[in-house]
HTML snippet that shows the backbone in 3Dmol.js (N, CA, C, O; Angstrom):
<script src="https://3Dmol.org/build/3Dmol-min.js"></script>
<div id="view" style="width:600px;height:400px;position:relative"></div>
<script>
const pdb = `
ATOM      1  N   MET A   1     -19.025   8.093  -0.863  1.00  0.00           N
ATOM      2  CA  MET A   1     -18.939   6.967   0.052  1.00  0.00           C
ATOM      3  C   MET A   1     -18.662   7.473   1.467  1.00  0.00           C
ATOM      4  O   MET A   1     -17.997   8.489   1.665  1.00  0.00           O
ATOM      5  N   SER A   2     -19.179   6.751   2.423  1.00  0.00           N
ATOM      6  CA  SER A   2     -18.947   7.112   3.817  1.00  0.00           C
ATOM      7  C   SER A   2     -17.557   6.632   4.260  1.00  0.00           C
ATOM      8  O   SER A   2     -16.938   5.801   3.596  1.00  0.00           O
ATOM      9  N   LYS A   3     -17.088   7.158   5.373  1.00  0.00           N
ATOM     10  CA  LYS A   3     -15.804   6.741   5.935  1.00  0.00           C
ATOM     11  C   LYS A   3     -15.805   5.233   6.177  1.00  0.00           C
ATOM     12  O   LYS A   3     -14.816   4.553   5.904  1.00  0.00           O
ATOM     13  N   GLN A   4     -16.914   4.722   6.686  1.00  0.00           N
ATOM     14  CA  GLN A   4     -17.025   3.293   6.963  1.00  0.00           C
ATOM     15  C   GLN A   4     -16.933   2.466   5.677  1.00  0.00           C
ATOM     16  O   GLN A   4     -16.276   1.425   5.651  1.00  0.00           O
ATOM     17  N   GLU A   5     -17.586   2.927   4.624  1.00  0.00           N
ATOM     18  CA  GLU A   5     -17.554   2.208   3.352  1.00  0.00           C
ATOM     19  C   GLU A   5     -16.156   2.222   2.729  1.00  0.00           C
ATOM     20  O   GLU A   5     -15.692   1.209   2.206  1.00  0.00           O
ATOM     21  N   ILE A   6     -15.497   3.369   2.791  1.00  0.00           N
ATOM     22  CA  ILE A   6     -14.139   3.480   2.252  1.00  0.00           C
ATOM     23  C   ILE A   6     -13.186   2.588   3.039  1.00  0.00           C
ATOM     24  O   ILE A   6     -12.354   1.892   2.456  1.00  0.00           O
ATOM     25  N   THR A   7     -13.311   2.610   4.356  1.00  0.00           N
ATOM     26  CA  THR A   7     -12.459   1.766   5.209  1.00  0.00           C
ATOM     27  C   THR A   7     -12.656   0.299   4.885  1.00  0.00           C
ATOM     28  O   THR A   7     -11.685  -0.447   4.763  1.00  0.00           O
ATOM     29  N   LYS A   8     -13.902  -0.121   4.744  1.00  0.00           N
ATOM     30  CA  LYS A   8     -14.203  -1.521   4.430  1.00  0.00           C
ATOM     31  C   LYS A   8     -13.613  -1.913   3.077  1.00  0.00           C
ATOM     32  O   LYS A   8     -12.997  -2.972   2.955  1.00  0.00           O
ATOM     33  N   GLU A   9     -13.795  -1.070   2.062  1.00  0.00           N
ATOM     34  CA  GLU A   9     -13.258  -1.358   0.734  1.00  0.00           C
ATOM     35  C   GLU A   9     -11.731  -1.434   0.771  1.00  0.00           C
ATOM     36  O   GLU A   9     -11.138  -2.329   0.169  1.00  0.00           O
ATOM     37  N   PHE A  10     -11.101  -0.501   1.473  1.00  0.00           N
ATOM     38  CA  PHE A  10      -9.648  -0.467   1.596  1.00  0.00           C
ATOM     39  C   PHE A  10      -9.124  -1.746   2.241  1.00  0.00           C
ATOM     40  O   PHE A  10      -8.210  -2.382   1.716  1.00  0.00           O
ATOM     41  N   LEU A  11      -9.704  -2.120   3.378  1.00  0.00           N
ATOM     42  CA  LEU A  11      -9.242  -3.306   4.101  1.00  0.00           C
ATOM     43  C   LEU A  11      -9.534  -4.596   3.353  1.00  0.00           C
ATOM     44  O   LEU A  11      -8.727  -5.525   3.378  1.00  0.00           O
ATOM     45  N   GLU A  12     -10.682  -4.660   2.688  1.00  0.00           N
ATOM     46  CA  GLU A  12     -11.005  -5.851   1.897  1.00  0.00           C
ATOM     47  C   GLU A  12     -10.051  -6.002   0.720  1.00  0.00           C
ATOM     48  O   GLU A  12      -9.670  -7.117   0.365  1.00  0.00           O
ATOM     49  N   HIS A  13      -9.666  -4.887   0.118  1.00  0.00           N
ATOM     50  CA  HIS A  13      -8.704  -4.970  -0.976  1.00  0.00           C
ATOM     51  C   HIS A  13      -7.353  -5.479  -0.468  1.00  0.00           C
ATOM     52  O   HIS A  13      -6.704  -6.285  -1.134  1.00  0.00           O
ATOM     53  N   ILE A  14      -6.932  -5.015   0.699  1.00  0.00           N
ATOM     54  CA  ILE A  14      -5.677  -5.517   1.259  1.00  0.00           C
ATOM     55  C   ILE A  14      -5.787  -7.007   1.551  1.00  0.00           C
ATOM     56  O   ILE A  14      -4.902  -7.777   1.178  1.00  0.00           O
ATOM     57  N   LYS A  15      -6.849  -7.417   2.206  1.00  0.00           N
ATOM     58  CA  LYS A  15      -7.015  -8.828   2.591  1.00  0.00           C
ATOM     59  C   LYS A  15      -7.172  -9.744   1.386  1.00  0.00           C
ATOM     60  O   LYS A  15      -6.456 -10.738   1.261  1.00  0.00           O
ATOM     61  N   HIS A  16      -8.106  -9.414   0.500  1.00  0.00           N
ATOM     62  CA  HIS A  16      -8.449 -10.324  -0.590  1.00  0.00           C
ATOM     63  C   HIS A  16      -7.688 -10.045  -1.881  1.00  0.00           C
ATOM     64  O   HIS A  16      -7.417 -10.965  -2.652  1.00  0.00           O
ATOM     65  N   GLY A  17      -7.347  -8.794  -2.119  1.00  0.00           N
ATOM     66  CA  GLY A  17      -6.679  -8.453  -3.366  1.00  0.00           C
ATOM     67  C   GLY A  17      -5.174  -8.466  -3.275  1.00  0.00           C
ATOM     68  O   GLY A  17      -4.495  -8.617  -4.290  1.00  0.00           O
ATOM     69  N   ILE A  18      -4.641  -8.311  -2.084  1.00  0.00           N
ATOM     70  CA  ILE A  18      -3.185  -8.244  -1.935  1.00  0.00           C
ATOM     71  C   ILE A  18      -2.646  -9.439  -1.155  1.00  0.00           C
ATOM     72  O   ILE A  18      -1.866 -10.229  -1.688  1.00  0.00           O
ATOM     73  N   VAL A  19      -3.058  -9.575   0.103  1.00  0.00           N
ATOM     74  CA  VAL A  19      -2.500 -10.633   0.960  1.00  0.00           C
ATOM     75  C   VAL A  19      -2.766 -12.023   0.377  1.00  0.00           C
ATOM     76  O   VAL A  19      -1.848 -12.836   0.264  1.00  0.00           O
ATOM     77  N   GLU A  20      -4.008 -12.294   0.011  1.00  0.00           N
ATOM     78  CA  GLU A  20      -4.328 -13.625  -0.523  1.00  0.00           C
ATOM     79  C   GLU A  20      -3.620 -13.883  -1.850  1.00  0.00           C
ATOM     80  O   GLU A  20      -3.184 -15.004  -2.114  1.00  0.00           O
ATOM     81  N   TYR A  21      -3.502 -12.851  -2.688  1.00  0.00           N
ATOM     82  CA  TYR A  21      -2.783 -13.009  -3.959  1.00  0.00           C
ATOM     83  C   TYR A  21      -1.341 -13.443  -3.706  1.00  0.00           C
ATOM     84  O   TYR A  21      -0.882 -14.452  -4.241  1.00  0.00           O
ATOM     85  N   TRP A  22      -0.635 -12.666  -2.885  1.00  0.00           N
ATOM     86  CA  TRP A  22       0.781 -12.966  -2.654  1.00  0.00           C
ATOM     87  C   TRP A  22       0.982 -14.264  -1.886  1.00  0.00           C
ATOM     88  O   TRP A  22       1.964 -14.968  -2.123  1.00  0.00           O
ATOM     89  N   ALA A  23       0.077 -14.598  -0.974  1.00  0.00           N
ATOM     90  CA  ALA A  23       0.196 -15.840  -0.202  1.00  0.00           C
ATOM     91  C   ALA A  23       0.102 -17.075  -1.092  1.00  0.00           C
ATOM     92  O   ALA A  23       0.668 -18.119  -0.769  1.00  0.00           O
ATOM     93  N   ASN A  24      -0.603 -16.959  -2.198  1.00  0.00           N
ATOM     94  CA  ASN A  24      -0.828 -18.110  -3.074  1.00  0.00           C
ATOM     95  C   ASN A  24       0.196 -18.256  -4.191  1.00  0.00           C
ATOM     96  O   ASN A  24       0.043 -19.128  -5.046  1.00  0.00           O
ATOM     97  N   LEU A  25       1.218 -17.438  -4.209  1.00  0.00           N
ATOM     98  CA  LEU A  25       2.263 -17.566  -5.226  1.00  0.00           C
ATOM     99  C   LEU A  25       3.317 -18.561  -4.752  1.00  0.00           C
ATOM    100  O   LEU A  25       4.132 -18.248  -3.884  1.00  0.00           O
ATOM    101  N   SER A  26       3.295 -19.740  -5.318  1.00  0.00           N
ATOM    102  CA  SER A  26       4.212 -20.795  -4.869  1.00  0.00           C
ATOM    103  C   SER A  26       5.624 -20.642  -5.434  1.00  0.00           C
ATOM    104  O   SER A  26       6.554 -21.283  -4.944  1.00  0.00           O
ATOM    105  N   ASP A  27       5.795 -19.806  -6.453  1.00  0.00           N
ATOM    106  CA  ASP A  27       7.114 -19.648  -7.058  1.00  0.00           C
ATOM    107  C   ASP A  27       7.921 -18.497  -6.456  1.00  0.00           C
ATOM    108  O   ASP A  27       8.979 -18.144  -6.975  1.00  0.00           O
ATOM    109  N   LYS A  28       7.428 -17.914  -5.367  1.00  0.00           N
ATOM    110  CA  LYS A  28       8.104 -16.787  -4.712  1.00  0.00           C
ATOM    111  C   LYS A  28       8.589 -17.190  -3.327  1.00  0.00           C
ATOM    112  O   LYS A  28       7.949 -17.991  -2.646  1.00  0.00           O
ATOM    113  N   THR A  29       9.734 -16.628  -2.910  1.00  0.00           N
ATOM    114  CA  THR A  29      10.227 -16.858  -1.556  1.00  0.00           C
ATOM    115  C   THR A  29       9.377 -16.048  -0.572  1.00  0.00           C
ATOM    116  O   THR A  29       8.613 -15.172  -0.976  1.00  0.00           O
ATOM    117  N   ASP A  30       9.515 -16.344   0.691  1.00  0.00           N
ATOM    118  CA  ASP A  30       8.800 -15.568   1.713  1.00  0.00           C
ATOM    119  C   ASP A  30       9.179 -14.092   1.640  1.00  0.00           C
ATOM    120  O   ASP A  30       8.320 -13.221   1.774  1.00  0.00           O
ATOM    121  N   LEU A  31      10.464 -13.810   1.428  1.00  0.00           N
ATOM    122  CA  LEU A  31      10.911 -12.424   1.327  1.00  0.00           C
ATOM    123  C   LEU A  31      10.282 -11.730   0.120  1.00  0.00           C
ATOM    124  O   LEU A  31       9.851 -10.582   0.225  1.00  0.00           O
ATOM    125  N   GLU A  32      10.226 -12.407  -1.009  1.00  0.00           N
ATOM    126  CA  GLU A  32       9.611 -11.826  -2.209  1.00  0.00           C
ATOM    127  C   GLU A  32       8.117 -11.559  -1.987  1.00  0.00           C
ATOM    128  O   GLU A  32       7.579 -10.561  -2.466  1.00  0.00           O
ATOM    129  N   LYS A  33       7.462 -12.453  -1.263  1.00  0.00           N
ATOM    130  CA  LYS A  33       6.035 -12.259  -0.970  1.00  0.00           C
ATOM    131  C   LYS A  33       5.827 -11.058  -0.046  1.00  0.00           C
ATOM    132  O   LYS A  33       4.938 -10.240  -0.283  1.00  0.00           O
ATOM    133  N   CYS A  34       6.642 -10.950   1.004  1.00  0.00           N
ATOM    134  CA  CYS A  34       6.535  -9.799   1.914  1.00  0.00           C
ATOM    135  C   CYS A  34       6.818  -8.500   1.165  1.00  0.00           C
ATOM    136  O   CYS A  34       6.126  -7.501   1.360  1.00  0.00           O
ATOM    137  N   ASP A  35       7.824  -8.520   0.318  1.00  0.00           N
ATOM    138  CA  ASP A  35       8.172  -7.362  -0.490  1.00  0.00           C
ATOM    139  C   ASP A  35       7.006  -6.988  -1.413  1.00  0.00           C
ATOM    140  O   ASP A  35       6.691  -5.808  -1.575  1.00  0.00           O
ATOM    141  N   GLY A  36       6.376  -7.984  -2.008  1.00  0.00           N
ATOM    142  CA  GLY A  36       5.234  -7.745  -2.885  1.00  0.00           C
ATOM    143  C   GLY A  36       4.047  -7.157  -2.149  1.00  0.00           C
ATOM    144  O   GLY A  36       3.360  -6.278  -2.670  1.00  0.00           O
ATOM    145  N   VAL A  37       3.802  -7.639  -0.935  1.00  0.00           N
ATOM    146  CA  VAL A  37       2.703  -7.090  -0.124  1.00  0.00           C
ATOM    147  C   VAL A  37       2.985  -5.630   0.205  1.00  0.00           C
ATOM    148  O   VAL A  37       2.099  -4.783   0.081  1.00  0.00           O
ATOM    149  N   ALA A  38       4.204  -5.331   0.622  1.00  0.00           N
ATOM    150  CA  ALA A  38       4.560  -3.943   0.955  1.00  0.00           C
ATOM    151  C   ALA A  38       4.371  -3.033  -0.256  1.00  0.00           C
ATOM    152  O   ALA A  38       3.748  -1.976  -0.150  1.00  0.00           O
ATOM    153  N   PHE A  39       4.906  -3.438  -1.399  1.00  0.00           N
ATOM    154  CA  PHE A  39       4.798  -2.636  -2.616  1.00  0.00           C
ATOM    155  C   PHE A  39       3.336  -2.450  -3.018  1.00  0.00           C
ATOM    156  O   PHE A  39       2.935  -1.357  -3.416  1.00  0.00           O
ATOM    157  N   SER A  40       2.548  -3.504  -2.918  1.00  0.00           N
ATOM    158  CA  SER A  40       1.131  -3.443  -3.302  1.00  0.00           C
ATOM    159  C   SER A  40       0.343  -2.494  -2.411  1.00  0.00           C
ATOM    160  O   SER A  40      -0.509  -1.753  -2.901  1.00  0.00           O
ATOM    161  N   ILE A  41       0.614  -2.504  -1.110  1.00  0.00           N
ATOM    162  CA  ILE A  41      -0.081  -1.589  -0.193  1.00  0.00           C
ATOM    163  C   ILE A  41       0.318  -0.140  -0.480  1.00  0.00           C
ATOM    164  O   ILE A  41      -0.532   0.750  -0.454  1.00  0.00           O
ATOM    165  N   LEU A  42       1.597   0.101  -0.754  1.00  0.00           N
ATOM    166  CA  LEU A  42       2.032   1.452  -1.095  1.00  0.00           C
ATOM    167  C   LEU A  42       1.389   1.918  -2.405  1.00  0.00           C
ATOM    168  O   LEU A  42       1.012   3.082  -2.538  1.00  0.00           O
ATOM    169  N   THR A  43       1.269   1.004  -3.366  1.00  0.00           N
ATOM    170  CA  THR A  43       0.618   1.324  -4.637  1.00  0.00           C
ATOM    171  C   THR A  43      -0.849   1.678  -4.414  1.00  0.00           C
ATOM    172  O   THR A  43      -1.376   2.590  -5.051  1.00  0.00           O
ATOM    173  N   LEU A  44      -1.506   0.956  -3.511  1.00  0.00           N
ATOM    174  CA  LEU A  44      -2.900   1.253  -3.168  1.00  0.00           C
ATOM    175  C   LEU A  44      -3.008   2.634  -2.523  1.00  0.00           C
ATOM    176  O   LEU A  44      -3.883   3.417  -2.892  1.00  0.00           O
ATOM    177  N   LEU A  45      -2.136   2.939  -1.572  1.00  0.00           N
ATOM    178  CA  LEU A  45      -2.151   4.248  -0.915  1.00  0.00           C
ATOM    179  C   LEU A  45      -1.910   5.378  -1.914  1.00  0.00           C
ATOM    180  O   LEU A  45      -2.494   6.456  -1.796  1.00  0.00           O
ATOM    181  N   ASP A  46      -1.046   5.123  -2.898  1.00  0.00           N
ATOM    182  CA  ASP A  46      -0.733   6.134  -3.905  1.00  0.00           C
ATOM    183  C   ASP A  46      -1.840   6.296  -4.945  1.00  0.00           C
ATOM    184  O   ASP A  46      -1.795   7.220  -5.758  1.00  0.00           O
ATOM    185  N   GLY A  47      -2.839   5.400  -4.924  1.00  0.00           N
ATOM    186  CA  GLY A  47      -3.969   5.512  -5.839  1.00  0.00           C
ATOM    187  C   GLY A  47      -3.767   4.866  -7.191  1.00  0.00           C
ATOM    188  O   GLY A  47      -4.446   5.219  -8.155  1.00  0.00           O
ATOM    189  N   TYR A  48      -2.835   3.915  -7.278  1.00  0.00           N
ATOM    190  CA  TYR A  48      -2.549   3.264  -8.548  1.00  0.00           C
ATOM    191  C   TYR A  48      -3.081   1.840  -8.642  1.00  0.00           C
ATOM    192  O   TYR A  48      -2.795   1.147  -9.618  1.00  0.00           O
ATOM    193  N   SER A  49      -3.838   1.392  -7.662  1.00  0.00           N
ATOM    194  CA  SER A  49      -4.431   0.059  -7.733  1.00  0.00           C
ATOM    195  C   SER A  49      -5.712   0.028  -6.910  1.00  0.00           C
ATOM    196  O   SER A  49      -5.980   0.930  -6.116  1.00  0.00           O
ATOM    197  N   GLY A  50      -6.481  -1.003  -7.107  1.00  0.00           N
ATOM    198  CA  GLY A  50      -7.692  -1.197  -6.317  1.00  0.00           C
ATOM    199  C   GLY A  50      -8.856  -0.331  -6.738  1.00  0.00           C
ATOM    200  O   GLY A  50      -9.925  -0.392  -6.130  1.00  0.00           O
ATOM    201  N   GLY A  51      -8.668   0.480  -7.777  1.00  0.00           N
ATOM    202  CA  GLY A  51      -9.749   1.343  -8.228  1.00  0.00           C
ATOM    203  C   GLY A  51     -10.147   2.404  -7.217  1.00  0.00           C
ATOM    204  O   GLY A  51     -11.254   2.939  -7.274  1.00  0.00           O
ATOM    205  N   MET A  52      -9.256   2.705  -6.301  1.00  0.00           N
ATOM    206  CA  MET A  52      -9.537   3.697  -5.267  1.00  0.00           C
ATOM    207  C   MET A  52      -8.717   4.955  -5.517  1.00  0.00           C
ATOM    208  O   MET A  52      -7.667   4.912  -6.158  1.00  0.00           O
ATOM    209  N   SER A  53      -9.205   6.062  -5.008  1.00  0.00           N
ATOM    210  CA  SER A  53      -8.474   7.323  -5.082  1.00  0.00           C
ATOM    211  C   SER A  53      -7.252   7.255  -4.173  1.00  0.00           C
ATOM    212  O   SER A  53      -7.207   6.435  -3.256  1.00  0.00           O
ATOM    213  N   PRO A  54      -6.255   8.114  -4.420  1.00  0.00           N
ATOM    214  CA  PRO A  54      -5.086   8.129  -3.540  1.00  0.00           C
ATOM    215  C   PRO A  54      -5.446   8.591  -2.127  1.00  0.00           C
ATOM    216  O   PRO A  54      -6.420   9.313  -1.915  1.00  0.00           O
ATOM    217  N   PHE A  55      -4.647   8.160  -1.190  1.00  0.00           N
ATOM    218  CA  PHE A  55      -4.832   8.527   0.211  1.00  0.00           C
ATOM    219  C   PHE A  55      -3.746   9.503   0.624  1.00  0.00           C
ATOM    220  O   PHE A  55      -2.643   9.482   0.079  1.00  0.00           O
ATOM    221  N   GLU A  56      -4.058  10.354   1.584  1.00  0.00           N
ATOM    222  CA  GLU A  56      -3.044  11.198   2.202  1.00  0.00           C
ATOM    223  C   GLU A  56      -2.372  10.378   3.301  1.00  0.00           C
ATOM    224  O   GLU A  56      -3.035   9.658   4.047  1.00  0.00           O
ATOM    225  N   VAL A  57      -1.072  10.494   3.387  1.00  0.00           N
ATOM    226  CA  VAL A  57      -0.307   9.842   4.449  1.00  0.00           C
ATOM    227  C   VAL A  57       0.522  10.937   5.106  1.00  0.00           C
ATOM    228  O   VAL A  57       1.504  11.414   4.537  1.00  0.00           O
ATOM    229  N   LYS A  58       0.118  11.327   6.306  1.00  0.00           N
ATOM    230  CA  LYS A  58       0.770  12.437   6.998  1.00  0.00           C
ATOM    231  C   LYS A  58       1.250  11.993   8.380  1.00  0.00           C
ATOM    232  O   LYS A  58       0.481  11.419   9.151  1.00  0.00           O
ATOM    233  N   PRO A  59       2.510  12.257   8.689  1.00  0.00           N
ATOM    234  CA  PRO A  59       2.991  11.962  10.037  1.00  0.00           C
ATOM    235  C   PRO A  59       2.381  12.953  11.033  1.00  0.00           C
ATOM    236  O   PRO A  59       2.128  14.111  10.702  1.00  0.00           O
ATOM    237  N   LEU A  60       2.156  12.479  12.237  1.00  0.00           N
ATOM    238  CA  LEU A  60       1.657  13.344  13.310  1.00  0.00           C
ATOM    239  C   LEU A  60       2.777  13.583  14.312  1.00  0.00           C
ATOM    240  O   LEU A  60       3.492  12.651  14.681  1.00  0.00           O
ATOM    241  N   ASP A  61       2.933  14.828  14.754  1.00  0.00           N
ATOM    242  CA  ASP A  61       3.934  15.101  15.778  1.00  0.00           C
ATOM    243  C   ASP A  61       3.362  14.765  17.161  1.00  0.00           C
ATOM    244  O   ASP A  61       2.244  14.262  17.271  1.00  0.00           O
ATOM    245  N   GLU A  62       4.123  15.043  18.192  1.00  0.00           N
ATOM    246  CA  GLU A  62       3.716  14.694  19.552  1.00  0.00           C
ATOM    247  C   GLU A  62       2.407  15.351  19.969  1.00  0.00           C
ATOM    248  O   GLU A  62       1.678  14.811  20.801  1.00  0.00           O
ATOM    249  N   GLU A  63       2.104  16.520  19.393  1.00  0.00           N
ATOM    250  CA  GLU A  63       0.860  17.229  19.725  1.00  0.00           C
ATOM    251  C   GLU A  63      -0.298  16.816  18.819  1.00  0.00           C
ATOM    252  O   GLU A  63      -1.408  17.331  18.958  1.00  0.00           O
ATOM    253  N   GLY A  64      -0.047  15.893  17.894  1.00  0.00           N
ATOM    254  CA  GLY A  64      -1.094  15.448  16.980  1.00  0.00           C
ATOM    255  C   GLY A  64      -1.272  16.342  15.767  1.00  0.00           C
ATOM    256  O   GLY A  64      -2.274  16.235  15.060  1.00  0.00           O
ATOM    257  N   ILE A  65      -0.316  17.217  15.520  1.00  0.00           N
ATOM    258  CA  ILE A  65      -0.389  18.105  14.356  1.00  0.00           C
ATOM    259  C   ILE A  65       0.200  17.375  13.147  1.00  0.00           C
ATOM    260  O   ILE A  65       1.304  16.833  13.196  1.00  0.00           O
ATOM    261  N   ALA A  66      -0.582  17.382  12.056  1.00  0.00           N
ATOM    262  CA  ALA A  66      -0.174  16.663  10.854  1.00  0.00           C
ATOM    263  C   ALA A  66       0.900  17.413  10.093  1.00  0.00           C
ATOM    264  O   ALA A  66       0.848  18.633   9.936  1.00  0.00           O
ATOM    265  N   GLY A  67       1.879  16.648   9.622  1.00  0.00           N
ATOM    266  CA  GLY A  67       2.917  17.198   8.756  1.00  0.00           C
ATOM    267  C   GLY A  67       2.487  17.116   7.301  1.00  0.00           C
ATOM    268  O   GLY A  67       1.299  16.979   7.007  1.00  0.00           O
ATOM    269  N   GLU A  68       3.447  17.199   6.395  1.00  0.00           N
ATOM    270  CA  GLU A  68       3.167  17.150   4.970  1.00  0.00           C
ATOM    271  C   GLU A  68       2.791  15.742   4.531  1.00  0.00           C
ATOM    272  O   GLU A  68       3.254  14.751   5.096  1.00  0.00           O
ATOM    273  N   ASP A  69       1.942  15.676   3.513  1.00  0.00           N
ATOM    274  CA  ASP A  69       1.539  14.414   2.910  1.00  0.00           C
ATOM    275  C   ASP A  69       2.744  13.806   2.189  1.00  0.00           C
ATOM    276  O   ASP A  69       3.367  14.462   1.355  1.00  0.00           O
ATOM    277  N   ILE A  70       3.070  12.556   2.512  1.00  0.00           N
ATOM    278  CA  ILE A  70       4.206  11.893   1.877  1.00  0.00           C
ATOM    279  C   ILE A  70       3.777  10.931   0.773  1.00  0.00           C
ATOM    280  O   ILE A  70       4.629  10.347   0.103  1.00  0.00           O
ATOM    281  N   ALA A  71       2.476  10.758   0.574  1.00  0.00           N
ATOM    282  CA  ALA A  71       1.987   9.813  -0.424  1.00  0.00           C
ATOM    283  C   ALA A  71       2.048  10.398  -1.824  1.00  0.00           C
ATOM    284  O   ALA A  71       2.329  11.582  -2.012  1.00  0.00           O
ATOM    285  N   GLY A  72       1.782   9.559  -2.786  1.00  0.00           N
ATOM    286  CA  GLY A  72       1.751   9.957  -4.181  1.00  0.00           C
ATOM    287  C   GLY A  72       2.777   9.212  -5.005  1.00  0.00           C
ATOM    288  O   GLY A  72       2.538   8.865  -6.162  1.00  0.00           O
ATOM    289  N   SER A  73       3.925   8.971  -4.390  1.00  0.00           N
ATOM    290  CA  SER A  73       4.964   8.220  -5.097  1.00  0.00           C
ATOM    291  C   SER A  73       5.678   7.245  -4.155  1.00  0.00           C
ATOM    292  O   SER A  73       6.838   6.897  -4.371  1.00  0.00           O
ATOM    293  N   LEU A  74       4.975   6.815  -3.117  1.00  0.00           N
ATOM    294  CA  LEU A  74       5.595   5.895  -2.154  1.00  0.00           C
ATOM    295  C   LEU A  74       6.068   4.611  -2.828  1.00  0.00           C
ATOM    296  O   LEU A  74       7.170   4.133  -2.559  1.00  0.00           O
ATOM    297  N   HIS A  75       5.230   4.051  -3.709  1.00  0.00           N
ATOM    298  CA  HIS A  75       5.616   2.795  -4.360  1.00  0.00           C
ATOM    299  C   HIS A  75       6.846   2.990  -5.259  1.00  0.00           C
ATOM    300  O   HIS A  75       7.683   2.094  -5.359  1.00  0.00           O
ATOM    301  N   GLU A  76       6.958   4.145  -5.906  1.00  0.00           N
ATOM    302  CA  GLU A  76       8.127   4.419  -6.741  1.00  0.00           C
ATOM    303  C   GLU A  76       9.379   4.602  -5.895  1.00  0.00           C
ATOM    304  O   GLU A  76      10.456   4.123  -6.250  1.00  0.00           O
ATOM    305  N   GLN A  77       9.228   5.298  -4.777  1.00  0.00           N
ATOM    306  CA  GLN A  77      10.369   5.486  -3.884  1.00  0.00           C
ATOM    307  C   GLN A  77      10.817   4.158  -3.281  1.00  0.00           C
ATOM    308  O   GLN A  77      12.012   3.924  -3.103  1.00  0.00           O
ATOM    309  N   TYR A  78       9.851   3.288  -2.967  1.00  0.00           N
ATOM    310  CA  TYR A  78      10.168   1.965  -2.441  1.00  0.00           C
ATOM    311  C   TYR A  78      10.940   1.149  -3.480  1.00  0.00           C
ATOM    312  O   TYR A  78      11.939   0.507  -3.156  1.00  0.00           O
ATOM    313  N   ALA A  79      10.471   1.179  -4.727  1.00  0.00           N
ATOM    314  CA  ALA A  79      11.147   0.447  -5.796  1.00  0.00           C
ATOM    315  C   ALA A  79      12.570   0.973  -5.994  1.00  0.00           C
ATOM    316  O   ALA A  79      13.486   0.198  -6.272  1.00  0.00           O
ATOM    317  N   ALA A  80      12.756   2.285  -5.852  1.00  0.00           N
ATOM    318  CA  ALA A  80      14.076   2.884  -6.004  1.00  0.00           C
ATOM    319  C   ALA A  80      15.046   2.413  -4.925  1.00  0.00           C
ATOM    320  O   ALA A  80      16.260   2.430  -5.126  1.00  0.00           O
ATOM    321  N   LEU A  81      14.512   1.995  -3.789  1.00  0.00           N
ATOM    322  CA  LEU A  81      15.353   1.459  -2.707  1.00  0.00           C
ATOM    323  C   LEU A  81      15.707   0.001  -2.936  1.00  0.00           C
ATOM    324  O   LEU A  81      16.436  -0.597  -2.144  1.00  0.00           O
ATOM    325  N   GLY A  82      15.193  -0.572  -4.019  1.00  0.00           N
ATOM    326  CA  GLY A  82      15.453  -1.969  -4.313  1.00  0.00           C
ATOM    327  C   GLY A  82      14.295  -2.867  -3.944  1.00  0.00           C
ATOM    328  O   GLY A  82      14.433  -4.090  -3.925  1.00  0.00           O
ATOM    329  N   GLY A  83      13.144  -2.263  -3.647  1.00  0.00           N
ATOM    330  CA  GLY A  83      11.964  -3.050  -3.313  1.00  0.00           C
ATOM    331  C   GLY A  83      11.278  -3.573  -4.558  1.00  0.00           C
ATOM    332  O   GLY A  83      11.749  -3.362  -5.675  1.00  0.00           O
ATOM    333  N   SER A  84      10.184  -4.242  -4.364  1.00  0.00           N
ATOM    334  CA  SER A  84       9.404  -4.821  -5.448  1.00  0.00           C
ATOM    335  C   SER A  84       9.098  -3.777  -6.509  1.00  0.00           C
ATOM    336  O   SER A  84       9.012  -2.586  -6.214  1.00  0.00           O
ATOM    337  N   GLY A  85       8.936  -4.224  -7.729  1.00  0.00           N
ATOM    338  CA  GLY A  85       8.664  -3.314  -8.818  1.00  0.00           C
ATOM    339  C   GLY A  85       9.949  -2.859  -9.490  1.00  0.00           C
ATOM    340  O   GLY A  85       9.918  -2.170 -10.509  1.00  0.00           O
ATOM    341  N   ASN A  86      11.076  -3.249  -8.914  1.00  0.00           N
ATOM    342  CA  ASN A  86      12.378  -2.880  -9.462  1.00  0.00           C
ATOM    343  C   ASN A  86      13.058  -4.114 -10.061  1.00  0.00           C
ATOM    344  O   ASN A  86      14.281  -4.256 -10.041  1.00  0.00           O
ATOM    345  N   GLU A  87      12.220  -4.988 -10.588  1.00  0.00           N
ATOM    346  CA  GLU A  87      12.755  -6.262 -11.117  1.00  0.00           C
ATOM    347  C   GLU A  87      12.860  -6.214 -12.627  1.00  0.00           C
ATOM    348  O   GLU A  87      13.286  -7.188 -13.248  1.00  0.00           O
TER     349      GLU A  87
END
`;
const viewer = $3Dmol.createViewer("view");
viewer.addModel(pdb, "pdb");
viewer.setStyle({}, {cartoon: {color: "spectrum"}});
viewer.zoomTo();
viewer.render();
</script>
């Protein structure tokens, strides 16, 4: 897939597969919905949802040099902090 195709699939999954899903849950508070969106996006980046491969997430320093990839277990680390998925 091209960069453009991957970007489109990624963004469409966030819009239609994550945001719209959580927005339509009437039994959740606003905080629970925001928490669910955050957890779902981290799960997507880690490659555990959306049928997509995992993504690299690297911080850039002031010179634009990439640091170490922090992805792979972001959703698990988020849940360990008391975020969604820890229910």
